[in-house]
GUKOLMAR-178871 format. One record per atom (N, C-alpha, C): residue in one letter; atom name; x, z, y. Coordinates in Angstrom, 2 decimals, padded with zeros to 5 digits, always signed. Last residue first. Layout:
BEGIN
+------+------+---------+---------+---------+
! code ! site !       X !       Z !       Y !
+------+------+---------+---------+---------+
!    A !   CA !       X !       Z !       Y !
...
+------+------+---------+---------+---------+
***
This chain:
BEGIN
+------+------+---------+---------+---------+
! code ! site !       X !       Z !       Y !
+------+------+---------+---------+---------+
!    G !    N ! +048.28 ! -084.96 ! +034.07 !
!    G !   CA ! +047.80 ! -086.32 ! +035.31 !
!    G !    C ! +048.40 ! -087.16 ! +035.34 !
!    G !    N ! +047.30 ! -081.98 ! +032.30 !
!    G !   CA ! +048.28 ! -083.30 ! +033.06 !
!    G !    C ! +047.59 ! -083.96 ! +033.70 !
!    T !    N ! +047.15 ! -078.47 ! +032.91 !
!    T !   CA ! +046.45 ! -079.78 ! +032.62 !
!    T !    C ! +047.87 ! -081.09 ! +033.37 !
!    V !    N ! +047.23 ! -075.43 ! +031.35 !
!    V !   CA ! +048.45 ! -076.43 ! +031.89 !
!    V !    C ! +047.68 ! -077.92 ! +031.83 !
!    P !    N ! +045.80 ! -072.01 ! +031.87 !
!    P !   CA ! +045.69 ! -073.32 ! +030.89 !
!    P !    C ! +046.18 ! -074.78 ! +031.93 !
!    P !    N ! +047.76 ! -069.76 ! +032.46 !
!    P !   CA ! +046.56 ! -070.72 ! +032.53 !
!    P !    C ! +046.86 ! -071.86 ! +032.24 !
!    F !    N ! +049.71 ! -066.99 ! +031.03 !
!    F !   CA ! +049.25 ! -068.34 ! +032.16 !
!    F !    C ! +048.28 ! -068.84 ! +031.61 !
!    I !    N ! +051.70 ! -065.01 ! +030.12 !
!    I !   CA ! +050.81 ! -064.87 ! +030.49 !
!    I !    C ! +050.69 ! -065.99 ! +031.26 !
!    A !    N ! +054.44 ! -064.41 ! +027.53 !
!    A !   CA ! +053.95 ! -064.87 ! +028.50 !
!    A !    C ! +052.87 ! -064.97 ! +029.21 !
!    F !    N ! +056.79 ! -062.17 ! +026.32 !
!    F !   CA ! +055.12 ! -061.91 ! +026.40 !
!    F !    C ! +054.71 ! -062.55 ! +027.90 !
!    E !    N ! +059.11 ! -061.54 ! +024.07 !
!    E !   CA ! +059.40 ! -062.33 ! +025.63 !
!    E !    C ! +057.55 ! -062.37 ! +025.20 !
!    D !    N ! +060.17 ! -058.74 ! +022.51 !
!    D !   CA ! +059.55 ! -060.47 ! +022.04 !
!    D !    C ! +059.45 ! -059.99 ! +023.89 !
!    E !    N ! +060.95 ! -056.01 ! +021.01 !
!    E !   CA ! +061.96 ! -057.27 ! +021.44 !
!    E !    C ! +061.44 ! -058.29 ! +022.33 !
!    N !    N ! +058.51 ! -054.79 ! +020.51 !
!    N !   CA ! +058.87 ! -054.75 ! +021.84 !
!    N !    C ! +060.24 ! -055.56 ! +022.01 !
!    K !    N ! +056.31 ! -057.55 ! +018.85 !
!    K !   CA ! +056.99 ! -056.26 ! +018.54 !
!    K !    C ! +057.84 ! -056.17 ! +020.34 !
!    V !    N ! +053.22 ! -058.60 ! +017.60 !
!    V !   CA ! +054.34 ! -058.80 ! +018.74 !
!    V !    C ! +054.84 ! -057.38 ! +018.53 !
!    M !    N ! +051.19 ! -061.03 ! +015.18 !
!    M !   CA ! +052.21 ! -059.94 ! +015.77 !
!    M !    C ! +052.88 ! -060.24 ! +017.02 !
!    D !    N ! +048.26 ! -062.92 ! +016.23 !
!    D !   CA ! +049.72 ! -062.70 ! +015.92 !
!    D !    C ! +050.02 ! -061.68 ! +016.43 !
!    V !    N ! +045.97 ! -062.97 ! +017.02 !
!    V !   CA ! +046.24 ! -062.14 ! +015.85 !
!    V !    C ! +047.67 ! -062.00 ! +015.79 !
!    E !    N ! +045.30 ! -064.78 ! +019.18 !
!    E !   CA ! +045.12 ! -063.29 ! +019.34 !
!    E !    C ! +045.79 ! -062.46 ! +018.25 !
!    Q !    N ! +048.31 ! -066.91 ! +019.36 !
!    Q !   CA ! +046.92 ! -066.65 ! +019.17 !
!    Q !    C ! +046.57 ! -065.08 ! +019.19 !
!    A !    N ! +050.55 ! -068.79 ! +020.93 !
!    A !   CA ! +050.23 ! -067.39 ! +020.25 !
!    A !    C ! +048.63 ! -067.34 ! +020.49 !
!    Y !    N ! +053.18 ! -070.88 ! +022.11 !
!    Y !   CA ! +051.89 ! -070.36 ! +022.19 !
!    Y !    C ! +051.52 ! -069.35 ! +021.00 !
!    D !    N ! +056.50 ! -069.35 ! +022.26 !
!    D !   CA ! +055.57 ! -070.49 ! +021.38 !
!    D !    C ! +054.30 ! -069.89 ! +021.80 !
!    Q !    N ! +058.31 ! -068.08 ! +023.92 !
!    Q !   CA ! +057.85 ! -069.86 ! +024.40 !
!    Q !    C ! +057.62 ! -070.37 ! +023.24 !
!    N !    N ! +057.42 ! -065.32 ! +022.85 !
!    N !   CA ! +059.50 ! -066.20 ! +022.88 !
!    N !    C ! +059.06 ! -067.51 ! +022.54 !
!    V !    N ! +054.07 ! -066.39 ! +023.23 !
!    V !   CA ! +055.24 ! -065.45 ! +022.58 !
!    V !    C ! +056.95 ! -065.91 ! +021.90 !
!    A !    N ! +052.09 ! -066.96 ! +025.52 !
!    A !   CA ! +053.09 ! -067.42 ! +024.60 !
!    A !    C ! +053.86 ! -066.08 ! +024.51 !
!    V !    N ! +048.73 ! -067.19 ! +026.29 !
!    V !   CA ! +049.95 ! -066.33 ! +025.69 !
!    V !    C ! +050.84 ! -067.31 ! +024.61 !
!    R !    N ! +046.39 ! -068.50 ! +028.20 !
!    R !   CA ! +047.16 ! -068.76 ! +027.35 !
!    R !    C ! +048.03 ! -067.38 ! +027.33 !
!    I !    N ! +042.86 ! -067.87 ! +030.07 !
!    I !   CA ! +044.30 ! -067.53 ! +030.31 !
!    I !    C ! +045.31 ! -068.02 ! +028.36 !
!    V !    N ! +040.17 ! -068.28 ! +029.91 !
!    V !   CA ! +041.05 ! -069.12 ! +030.94 !
!    V !    C ! +042.17 ! -068.84 ! +031.26 !
!    K !    N ! +038.79 ! -066.93 ! +028.17 !
!    K !   CA ! +039.03 ! -068.39 ! +027.60 !
!    K !    C ! +039.99 ! -068.71 ! +028.82 !
!    E !    N ! +039.23 ! -064.45 ! +029.26 !
!    E !   CA ! +040.17 ! -064.84 ! +027.98 !
!    E !    C ! +040.46 ! -065.58 ! +027.58 !
!    A !    N ! +039.20 ! -062.94 ! +032.01 !
!    A !   CA ! +038.65 ! -064.20 ! +031.37 !
!    A !    C ! +039.33 ! -064.79 ! +030.48 !
!    S !    N ! +040.69 ! -060.64 ! +032.62 !
!    S !   CA ! +039.37 ! -060.63 ! +032.25 !
!    S !    C ! +038.76 ! -061.87 ! +031.65 !
!    L !    N ! +043.18 ! -060.44 ! +033.77 !
!    L !   CA ! +043.03 ! -060.82 ! +032.43 !
!    L !    C ! +041.70 ! -060.48 ! +031.81 !
!    A !    N ! +042.29 ! -059.81 ! +036.41 !
!    A !   CA ! +042.93 ! -060.86 ! +036.10 !
!    A !    C ! +042.97 ! -061.73 ! +034.93 !
!    E !    N ! +041.52 ! -057.39 ! +036.30 !
!    E !   CA ! +040.36 ! -058.79 ! +036.76 !
!    E !    C ! +040.87 ! -059.62 ! +035.99 !
!    A !    N ! +042.93 ! -055.64 ! +034.98 !
!    A !   CA ! +041.65 ! -056.29 ! +034.00 !
!    A !    C ! +040.97 ! -057.23 ! +035.11 !
!    Y !    N ! +045.15 ! -055.97 ! +036.46 !
!    Y !   CA ! +045.09 ! -056.34 ! +035.72 !
!    Y !    C ! +043.95 ! -056.48 ! +035.21 !
!    N !    N ! +043.83 ! -054.51 ! +038.68 !
!    N !   CA ! +044.11 ! -055.96 ! +039.12 !
!    N !    C ! +044.59 ! -056.47 ! +037.80 !
!    E !    N ! +042.96 ! -052.06 ! +038.03 !
!    E !   CA ! +041.84 ! -052.47 ! +037.94 !
!    E !    C ! +042.34 ! -054.08 ! +038.50 !
!    G !    N ! +045.60 ! -051.18 ! +035.26 !
!    G !   CA ! +044.84 ! -050.98 ! +035.99 !
!    G !    C ! +044.11 ! -052.05 ! +037.04 !
!    R !    N ! +046.17 ! -050.57 ! +032.32 !
!    R !   CA ! +046.71 ! -050.69 ! +033.38 !
!    R !    C ! +046.08 ! -050.17 ! +034.79 !
!    A !    N ! +044.50 ! -051.99 ! +030.72 !
!    A !   CA ! +044.22 ! -050.38 ! +030.51 !
!    A !    C ! +045.08 ! -050.01 ! +032.04 !
!    R !    N ! +044.97 ! -054.66 ! +030.24 !
!    R !   CA ! +043.86 ! -054.45 ! +031.19 !
!    R !    C ! +043.92 ! -052.70 ! +031.39 !
!    L !    N ! +047.52 ! -053.90 ! +028.54 !
!    L !   CA ! +047.91 ! -054.36 ! +030.02 !
!    L !    C ! +046.57 ! -054.30 ! +031.02 !
!    L !    N ! +045.94 ! -053.75 ! +026.31 !
!    L !   CA ! +046.98 ! -052.57 ! +026.82 !
!    L !    C ! +047.24 ! -052.81 ! +028.12 !
!    D !    N ! +044.69 ! -055.65 ! +025.67 !
!    D !   CA ! +044.12 ! -054.53 ! +025.94 !
!    D !    C ! +044.69 ! -053.60 ! +027.31 !
!    L !    N ! +047.28 ! -057.32 ! +025.43 !
!    L !   CA ! +046.32 ! -057.63 ! +026.32 !
!    L !    C ! +045.18 ! -056.54 ! +026.77 !
!    V !    N ! +047.60 ! -055.98 ! +023.04 !
!    V !   CA ! +048.57 ! -056.09 ! +024.22 !
!    V !    C ! +047.85 ! -056.47 ! +025.03 !
!    E !    N ! +045.63 ! -057.18 ! +021.38 !
!    E !   CA ! +046.06 ! -055.42 ! +021.71 !
!    E !    C ! +046.89 ! -055.30 ! +022.52 !
!    A !    N ! +046.31 ! -059.95 ! +021.21 !
!    A !   CA ! +045.24 ! -059.17 ! +021.68 !
!    A !    C ! +045.29 ! -057.74 ! +021.87 !
!    V !    N ! +048.67 ! -059.81 ! +019.77 !
!    V !   CA ! +048.49 ! -060.43 ! +020.91 !
!    V !    C ! +046.91 ! -060.04 ! +021.65 !
!    T !    N ! +049.11 ! -056.56 ! +017.85 !
!    T !   CA ! +048.77 ! -057.69 ! +017.83 !
!    T !    C ! +048.82 ! -058.27 ! +019.25 !
!    H !    N ! +051.24 ! -054.58 ! +016.78 !
!    H !   CA ! +050.66 ! -054.90 ! +017.55 !
!    H !    C ! +049.79 ! -056.06 ! +017.81 !
!    A !    N ! +052.50 ! -051.30 ! +014.83 !
!    A !   CA ! +052.35 ! -052.96 ! +015.17 !
!    A !    C ! +051.43 ! -053.33 ! +016.19 !
!    G !    N ! +054.36 ! -048.75 ! +016.25 !
!    G !   CA ! +053.13 ! -049.63 ! +015.20 !
!    G !    C ! +053.39 ! -051.08 ! +015.32 !
!    K !    N ! +054.30 ! -047.01 ! +019.26 !
!    K !   CA ! +054.75 ! -047.19 ! +017.87 !
!    K !    C ! +053.61 ! -048.21 ! +016.95 !
!    P !    N ! +053.35 ! -049.06 ! +022.21 !
!    P !   CA ! +053.37 ! -047.80 ! +021.52 !
!    P !    C ! +053.77 ! -048.29 ! +020.23 !
!    L !    N ! +055.86 ! -050.65 ! +024.18 !
!    L !   CA ! +054.61 ! -050.57 ! +023.38 !
!    L !    C ! +054.51 ! -049.36 ! +023.06 !
!    E !    N ! +056.73 ! -051.00 ! +027.37 !
!    E !   CA ! +056.90 ! -050.32 ! +026.13 !
!    E !    C ! +055.99 ! -050.51 ! +025.54 !
!    I !    N ! +057.53 ! -053.54 ! +029.52 !
!    I !   CA ! +056.54 ! -052.66 ! +029.15 !
!    I !    C ! +056.79 ! -052.10 ! +027.75 !
!    E !    N ! +058.71 ! -055.42 ! +032.60 !
!    E !   CA ! +059.15 ! -054.64 ! +031.41 !
!    E !    C ! +057.99 ! -053.05 ! +030.76 !
!    E !    N ! +057.60 ! -057.88 ! +034.20 !
!    E !   CA ! +057.88 ! -056.37 ! +034.02 !
!    E !    C ! +058.34 ! -056.49 ! +032.86 !
!    E !    N ! +057.07 ! -060.53 ! +036.42 !
!    E !   CA ! +057.51 ! -060.09 ! +035.24 !
!    E !    C ! +057.69 ! -058.61 ! +035.43 !
!    A !    N ! +056.08 ! -061.03 ! +039.06 !
!    A !   CA ! +056.02 ! -062.09 ! +038.26 !
!    A !    C ! +056.40 ! -061.49 ! +036.95 !
!    C !    N ! +052.95 ! -059.23 ! +040.33 !
!    C !   CA ! +054.51 ! -059.20 ! +039.97 !
!    C !    C ! +054.65 ! -060.04 ! +039.22 !
!    G !    N ! +050.37 ! -058.95 ! +040.85 !
!    G !   CA ! +051.46 ! -058.26 ! +042.08 !
!    G !    C ! +052.61 ! -058.70 ! +041.56 !
!    I !    N ! +048.29 ! -059.74 ! +039.54 !
!    I !   CA ! +049.02 ! -058.94 ! +039.14 !
!    I !    C ! +049.54 ! -057.76 ! +040.22 !
!    K !    N ! +047.63 ! -062.28 ! +041.08 !
!    K !   CA ! +046.61 ! -060.93 ! +040.82 !
!    K !    C ! +047.21 ! -059.57 ! +040.58 !
!    T !    N ! +049.49 ! -063.70 ! +041.26 !
!    T !   CA ! +049.30 ! -063.05 ! +042.63 !
!    T !    C ! +048.36 ! -062.21 ! +042.36 !
!    R !    N ! +049.94 ! -064.19 ! +038.14 !
!    R !   CA ! +051.12 ! -063.80 ! +039.40 !
!    R !    C ! +050.41 ! -062.88 ! +040.54 !
!    L !    N ! +047.50 ! -065.77 ! +037.72 !
!    L !   CA ! +047.74 ! -064.49 ! +037.19 !
!    L !    C ! +048.94 ! -063.51 ! +038.07 !
!    W !    N ! +048.19 ! -068.43 ! +039.45 !
!    W !   CA ! +047.51 ! -067.38 ! +039.95 !
!    W !    C ! +047.29 ! -065.63 ! +039.71 !
!    A !    N ! +051.29 ! -068.76 ! +038.11 !
!    A !   CA ! +050.72 ! -068.97 ! +038.41 !
!    A !    C ! +049.88 ! -067.59 ! +039.33 !
!    F !    N ! +052.24 ! -066.21 ! +035.15 !
!    F !   CA ! +052.21 ! -067.42 ! +035.71 !
!    F !    C ! +051.28 ! -067.48 ! +036.61 !
!    Y !    N ! +054.29 ! -063.42 ! +034.16 !
!    Y !   CA ! +053.08 ! -063.69 ! +034.51 !
!    Y !    C ! +053.14 ! -065.12 ! +035.47 !
!    L !    N ! +056.13 ! -061.95 ! +031.23 !
!    L !   CA ! +055.60 ! -062.48 ! +032.10 !
!    L !    C ! +054.61 ! -063.27 ! +032.89 !
!    V !    N ! +057.18 ! -059.03 ! +029.97 !
!    V !   CA ! +056.09 ! -059.73 ! +030.10 !
!    V !    C ! +056.11 ! -060.27 ! +030.95 !
!    K !    N ! +059.16 ! -057.73 ! +027.54 !
!    K !   CA ! +059.32 ! -058.27 ! +028.94 !
!    K !    C ! +058.10 ! -059.21 ! +028.55 !
!    M !    N ! +059.08 ! -054.56 ! +025.64 !
!    M !   CA ! +058.79 ! -055.87 ! +026.06 !
!    M !    C ! +058.89 ! -056.74 ! +027.33 !
+------+------+---------+---------+---------+
***
C-alpha cells in the first residue's frame, strides 16, 4: 500500500510517502492507522489526534470503517480550510 503524508504529518513522521505491506486479510482505515502508529514514536505522536487528521483512499475521503487493501493509495492529511 502506498501511504502519503501531507503538511505537518510529513514533518512529524519524517517522510512524504512510503510503501507498506498489510498483513493478510481485510483491513479497515482504523486498523491501518493503528498499524502505522505501531511503527514508532513519531508515527504514534503524529497520528494520535484522530480528530485532526483525515484519510483519503484512492483520492476519496474515507471513514474509519471503510475497507482498504494493499493495492490502495492511503493519504493522511490535516483538515483543509478555505478562505
